[in-house]
Structures are given as structure tokens and as C-alpha cells.
LUMNU-739352 format. One record per residue (C-alpha): residue in three letters; residue number from 1; x, y, z. Coordinates in steps of 0.25 Angstrom, whole numbers. Last residue first. Layout:
% LUMNU-739352
SITE ALA NUM X Y Z
...
***
This chain:
% LUMNU-739352
SITE LYS 145 24 -4 -53
SITE THR 144 17 -18 -53
SITE SER 143 15 -17 -38
SITE ASP 142 5 -6 -39
SITE HIS 141 5 -1 -24
SITE ASN 140 -8 -4 -16
SITE GLY 139 -15 9 -12
SITE PHE 138 -15 23 -7
SITE LEU 137 -16 37 -12
SITE SER 136 -19 49 -4
SITE ILE 135 -21 63 -11
SITE VAL 134 -23 74 -1
SITE MET 133 -29 87 -7
SITE ASN 132 -27 102 -6
SITE ARG 131 -36 111 -14
SITE GLY 130 -31 124 -21
SITE SER 129 -38 137 -18
SITE ALA 128 -53 138 -18
SITE HIS 127 -60 150 -24
SITE ASN 126 -75 146 -26
SITE ARG 125 -74 135 -16
SITE HIS 124 -81 121 -18
SITE GLU 123 -70 114 -26
SITE CYS 122 -74 100 -28
SITE LEU 121 -61 93 -33
SITE TYR 120 -66 81 -41
SITE ILE 119 -60 67 -43
SITE GLY 118 -64 60 -56
SITE GLN 117 -74 50 -60
SITE TRP 116 -79 46 -74
SITE ILE 115 -71 33 -76
SITE GLY 114 -73 29 -62
SITE LEU 113 -61 31 -53
SITE ASN 112 -51 20 -50
SITE LEU 111 -39 30 -49
SITE ARG 110 -27 23 -55
SITE GLY 109 -15 15 -51
SITE ARG 108 -21 1 -53
SITE THR 107 -34 5 -45
SITE ILE 106 -35 17 -36
SITE PRO 105 -48 20 -28
SITE ILE 104 -52 34 -27
SITE GLN 103 -55 41 -14
SITE VAL 102 -61 55 -13
SITE SER 101 -59 66 -3
SITE ALA 100 -65 79 4
SITE GLY 99 -79 76 1
SITE MET 98 -91 81 -8
SITE LEU 97 -101 85 3
SITE SER 96 -90 91 13
SITE ALA 95 -84 99 1
SITE LYS 94 -97 104 -3
SITE ILE 93 -100 109 12
SITE HIS 92 -87 116 13
SITE ALA 91 -88 122 0
SITE PRO 90 -102 127 3
SITE MET 89 -96 134 16
SITE ASP 88 -86 142 8
SITE ASP 87 -93 145 -5
SITE SER 86 -99 158 1
SITE GLY 85 -86 163 5
SITE GLU 84 -74 160 15
SITE TYR 83 -81 163 28
SITE ASN 82 -94 156 24
SITE HIS 81 -96 146 35
SITE ILE 80 -110 150 41
SITE TYR 79 -118 144 29
SITE TYR 78 -133 145 32
SITE PRO 77 -137 155 22
SITE ALA 76 -131 146 11
SITE ASN 75 -122 156 3
SITE GLU 74 -116 145 -6
SITE PRO 73 -124 133 -10
SITE VAL 72 -121 118 -6
SITE MET 71 -131 109 -15
SITE ILE 70 -132 119 -26
SITE ASN 69 -117 122 -26
SITE MET 68 -114 107 -26
SITE HIS 67 -123 105 -38
SITE SER 66 -117 116 -46
SITE GLU 65 -103 111 -43
SITE PHE 64 -106 96 -46
SITE ASP 63 -113 100 -59
SITE THR 62 -100 107 -63
SITE ARG 61 -92 95 -60
SITE VAL 60 -102 86 -67
SITE THR 59 -101 96 -79
SITE PRO 58 -86 92 -81
SITE ASP 57 -90 78 -87
SITE ALA 56 -79 68 -86
SITE ASN 55 -74 67 -72
SITE GLU 54 -87 63 -64
SITE ASN 53 -85 62 -49
SITE ILE 52 -76 60 -37
SITE THR 51 -76 70 -26
SITE LEU 50 -67 80 -19
SITE SER 49 -70 92 -10
SITE ALA 48 -67 107 -8
SITE SER 47 -71 116 3
SITE THR 46 -65 109 15
SITE HIS 45 -51 106 10
SITE LYS 44 -41 95 11
SITE ILE 43 -45 87 -1
SITE PHE 42 -43 72 -1
SITE VAL 41 -40 63 -12
SITE GLN 40 -39 48 -9
SITE LEU 39 -33 38 -19
SITE MET 38 -35 23 -16
SITE GLY 37 -28 10 -19
SITE THR 36 -25 -1 -29
SITE ASP 35 -14 -2 -38
SITE ILE 34 -7 11 -34
SITE ASP 33 6 16 -41
SITE SER 32 -2 24 -51
SITE ILE 31 -8 32 -39
SITE GLU 30 6 37 -37
SITE PRO 29 4 48 -47
SITE ILE 28 -3 56 -36
SITE THR 27 -4 70 -39
SITE LYS 26 -7 69 -54
SITE MET 25 -19 60 -50
SITE ILE 24 -25 70 -41
SITE GLU 23 -24 81 -52
SITE ASP 22 -31 71 -62
SITE THR 21 -42 68 -53
SITE ILE 20 -45 83 -50
SITE LEU 19 -59 85 -57
SITE HIS 18 -65 98 -52
SITE PHE 17 -78 102 -46
SITE GLY 16 -81 116 -43
SITE ARG 15 -75 129 -38
SITE SER 14 -62 133 -45
SITE TYR 13 -50 124 -43
SITE PRO 12 -37 129 -35
SITE PRO 11 -25 120 -38
SITE LEU 10 -25 106 -31
SITE ARG 9 -16 104 -19
SITE ILE 8 -10 91 -17
SITE GLU 7 -7 82 -5
SITE LYS 6 -1 68 -7
SITE GLN 5 -3 55 -2
SITE TYR 4 2 41 -6
SITE PHE 3 0 28 1
SITE VAL 2 5 14 -4
SITE MET 1 0 0 0
***
């Protein structure tokens, strides 16, 4: 069993849902050494989140943003926590609903995602800085290499 862990910082993204699968893969080339294992991606923030969903049609990401904004609106009269702007408290709620991590099985040195699946960064703030993430990889070493 081998373990790898890296901390990375993504560049700033605009508010919305963004595919980051390729960026994650570039940071952890050791994945090709794993025959059977698991990748965990964890975001170290409370106003952005991660999820796995459709990687082909970009309108899915647009619809996610539209729906989340209806589910969790800005300027709700009962929000008390609004020190950083009208998007602050909704961003915390959206991040809790979506989650702070994703786990993906690794099979024969590759992510074992469905054909239409990708990793999303869900950026819930209007003007966020880059986001810090912990990438953890573990599994059985490919003995053929």
C-alpha cells in the first residue's frame, strides 16, 4: 500500500461550477502507479465546494448555478451573517449542501469515473481568491511497473 498527499492552490474562478478534473490529474501523476486505490479531493474553504457530475455539456453547470441561486437566494431577510456581502451566507449554505470532498476509485492507474463524469469546483462567491485543496491518493502499487 502506498500513500501520496499534496496541497495545491487553484487559481481564482468566477462564481459558478467549473470542471477541474484535468487540473487535479496534473498535480498527482503518481496515480498511474496505483493499480487499485482511492483518490480524495478536499477543499479547505467554507464558501466553495466540490462535487462530481456531467463533464460534457456545459449547460449542466449553468443550470446548477441557476438552481442553487433559487434554492439559496441572496439577501434573505433572516440572514444575520452578512459581513462579507450578500453572497457570503448563501455561499456557506451552498458549500454545506454540496460538500467539501469527493472520493473516486482508482483502477489500473486511472480514475474510475463514468464516461460523462468530472470533478467540479463549485465557486459560490462573487469575488473569490484561489482555493486551497488537499489531494490524497492511496492504494496498491502497480507491481508491473
